[in-house]
C-alpha positions in Angstrom: -7.7 53.3 50.7 -10.8 55.1 49.7 -14.1 53.2 48.9 -13.6 54.2 45.2 -10.1 52.8 45.2 -11.3 49.6 46.8 -13.9 49.1 44.1 -11.3 49.8 41.4 -9.0 47.2 43.0 -11.9 44.7 43.1 -12.5 45.3 39.4 -8.9 44.2 38.8 -9.5 41.0 40.7 -12.6 40.3 38.7 -10.7 41.0 35.4 -8.0 38.6 36.5 -10.6 35.8 37.1 -12.1 36.6 33.7 -8.6 36.0 32.1 -8.4 32.7 34.0 -11.9 31.9 32.8 -10.9 32.6 29.2 -8.0 30.1 29.5 -10.2 27.5 31.1 -12.8 28.0 28.3 -10.0 27.6 25.7 -9.0 24.3 27.3 -12.6 23.1 27.2 -12.9 24.1 23.6 -9.8 22.2 22.8 -11.5 19.2 24.6 -8.9 19.1 27.3 -10.0 17.9 30.7 -10.6 20.6 33.3 -11.2 19.6 36.9 -14.8 20.1 37.9 -13.7 21.6 41.2 -11.9 24.4 39.2 -15.1 25.2 37.4 -17.1 25.2 40.6 -14.7 27.5 42.2 -14.8 29.9 39.3 -18.6 30.0 39.6 -18.4 30.5 43.3 -16.0 33.4 42.8 -18.4 35.2 40.5 -21.4 34.5 42.8 -19.8 35.4 46.1 -17.0 38.0 45.3 -18.1 39.6 42.1 -21.8 39.6 42.6 -22.6 39.6 46.3 -19.6 41.5 47.6 -18.6 43.8 44.8 -21.9 44.4 43.0 -23.5 44.5 46.5 -21.3 47.5 47.4 -22.1 49.2 44.2 -25.8 48.7 44.4 -26.2 49.3 48.1 -23.7 52.2 48.6 -22.2 53.7 45.4 -25.3 53.9 43.3 -27.5 55.5 46.0 -24.7 58.1 46.7 -24.5 58.8 43.0 -28.2 59.4 42.8 -28.1 61.6 45.8 -25.4 63.6 44.0 -27.7 64.1 41.0 -26.7 61.2 38.7 -29.9 59.9 37.2 -30.7 56.2 37.7 -32.8 55.8 34.6 -31.2 56.6 31.3 -27.8 57.2 32.9 -24.7 55.2 34.0 -26.4 53.7 37.0 -29.1 52.1 34.9 -26.5 50.8 32.5 -24.5 49.3 35.3 -27.6 47.7 37.0 -28.5 46.1 33.6 -24.9 44.8 33.3 -25.1 43.3 36.8 -28.4 41.6 35.9 -26.9 40.3 32.7 -23.8 39.0 34.6 -26.1 37.2 37.1 -27.8 35.5 34.1 -24.4 34.3 32.8 -23.4 33.0 36.3 -26.7 31.2 36.6 -26.1 29.6 33.1 -22.6 28.5 34.1 -23.9 27.0 37.4 -26.8 25.2 35.7 -24.5 23.7 33.1 -22.2 22.5 35.9 -25.1 21.0 37.8 -26.2 19.0 34.7 -22.7 17.7 34.2 -22.5 14.5 36.1 -19.6 13.1 34.1 -17.5 14.6 31.3 -18.9 13.7 27.9 -18.9 15.8 24.7 -22.4 17.1 25.0 -22.1 18.3 28.5 -18.7 19.8 27.9 -20.2 21.8 25.0 -22.9 23.2 27.4 -20.2 24.3 29.9 -18.1 25.8 27.1 -21.1 27.7 25.7 -22.0 29.1 29.2 -18.4 30.1 29.9 -18.0 31.6 26.4 -21.2 33.7 26.9 -19.9 35.0 30.2 -16.6 36.0 28.7 -18.1 37.6 25.6 -20.5 39.7 27.8 -17.6 40.9 30.1 -15.1 41.6 27.3 -17.6 43.3 25.0 -18.1 46.1 27.6 
């Protein structure tokens, strides 16, 4: 498998987790109970796999190779992808912060988690 194929395969894994996240967000919006552990694992997936592993490969290896090949960082696809990575990190932070504030399930705290999850989904699916 080439490095590019591996990155594409990783994208599929991230898209699968986004579909799962969408279903979890729908359950929360319907005020159905969702295990806190499941929410924590989703956040962990995005922090560790999507950001550190996948985005790390893109930022440390792919983007420098693209620049070396003449693709501009500023005003080009690299700059756009870096901005998307930063935006995604903000959404992950928001989800994690909402979970940290959730000591017990009550309506106000569930709304915060739902809002953070929804923001993450909208950002990813609007691309």
